[in-house]
C-alpha positions in Angstrom: 32.1 4.1 -79.3 33.7 6.8 -81.6 36.3 5.8 -84.4 39.0 6.0 -82.0 37.2 3.2 -79.8 36.6 5.7 -76.8 33.1 5.9 -75.4 30.8 8.7 -76.4 31.6 11.7 -74.3 28.2 13.5 -74.4 24.7 12.1 -73.3 23.1 11.8 -76.8 19.9 9.7 -75.8 18.1 12.4 -73.8 15.6 10.5 -71.8 13.0 12.4 -69.8 12.4 10.2 -66.6 9.2 12.2 -65.9 7.9 10.5 -69.5 8.6 7.0 -68.3 7.0 4.6 -66.4 7.8 4.3 -62.8 8.3 0.9 -61.8 10.0 1.0 -58.1 10.8 3.8 -56.0 13.2 3.4 -53.0 14.6 5.7 -50.4 17.8 6.2 -52.8 16.5 5.4 -56.2 14.1 4.9 -59.0 13.7 2.5 -61.7 11.8 3.2 -65.0 10.5 1.5 -67.9 12.2 3.3 -70.6 11.4 1.8 -74.1 14.5 -0.9 -74.3 16.2 0.0 -71.1 15.5 -0.1 -67.4 16.4 3.1 -66.1 17.9 3.2 -62.5 18.3 6.5 -61.2 20.4 7.6 -58.0 18.1 10.0 -56.2 21.1 11.6 -54.5 22.3 12.8 -57.6 19.3 13.8 -59.2 20.3 17.8 -59.5 23.7 16.8 -61.0 24.1 17.8 -64.4 25.0 14.7 -66.8 28.5 15.6 -68.5 29.1 12.2 -70.5 27.6 9.1 -71.2 30.0 6.0 -71.2 30.4 2.5 -70.1 30.1 2.5 -66.0 32.6 -0.3 -65.2 31.1 -1.7 -61.9 27.2 -2.4 -63.8 28.9 -3.2 -67.3 26.2 -1.0 -68.8 25.8 2.9 -70.5 25.5 5.5 -67.7 25.1 9.1 -67.6 28.0 10.6 -65.5 28.5 14.0 -63.5 31.1 15.2 -61.6 31.4 16.0 -58.2 34.0 17.9 -55.7 35.2 16.9 -52.6 36.9 19.4 -50.2 40.3 19.8 -51.7 38.5 20.6 -54.8 39.2 17.7 -56.8 36.8 16.4 -59.0 35.1 12.8 -59.2 33.1 11.5 -61.9 30.0 10.0 -60.6 27.1 7.7 -61.9 23.7 9.6 -62.3 21.4 6.9 -63.8 22.3 3.7 -65.4 20.8 2.1 -69.0 20.1 -1.4 -68.5 19.1 -3.1 -71.9 16.0 -5.2 -71.3 17.8 -8.0 -73.7 20.5 -8.7 -71.1 19.0 -7.6 -67.8 15.6 -8.6 -66.1 13.6 -6.4 -63.4 14.9 -8.4 -60.7 18.8 -8.1 -62.0 18.2 -4.1 -62.1 16.3 -4.3 -58.4 19.1 -6.2 -57.0 22.0 -3.6 -57.9 19.4 -0.9 -56.7 18.9 -2.9 -53.3 22.7 -2.7 -52.9 23.0 0.9 -53.6 20.4 1.3 -51.2 22.3 -0.6 -48.5 25.5 1.3 -49.2 23.8 4.8 -48.6 21.7 3.8 -45.7 25.5 2.7 -44.1 27.0 5.7 -45.2 24.0 7.8 -43.7 24.2 5.7 -40.2 28.2 6.4 -40.2 27.8 10.2 -40.9 24.5 11.0 -39.3 24.0 8.7 -35.9 20.8 9.2 -33.9 
């Protein structure tokens, strides 16, 4: 946080996911072992440029966020990857969040792309 109590708006920690140990790969996610954190990466957002690092309200951890635009041109901040401190989260905790995300994406795919 800066002196005004705001979260840092620039991703200051560059984590090269290609250099991290892959722990689990799902259809829509990767989980990496990255030093003191477990890194959850959303595969659907891989090409998105991180614009900021800030607290993700849903997971309660720091996250790299980017911007996507809807059909009306309205921008929406979305999480790309989340940094789960190993001191607070186990691998099973992060895997549960990843599997919830996976299920949500499957439901969206089934609704929008039926057989």
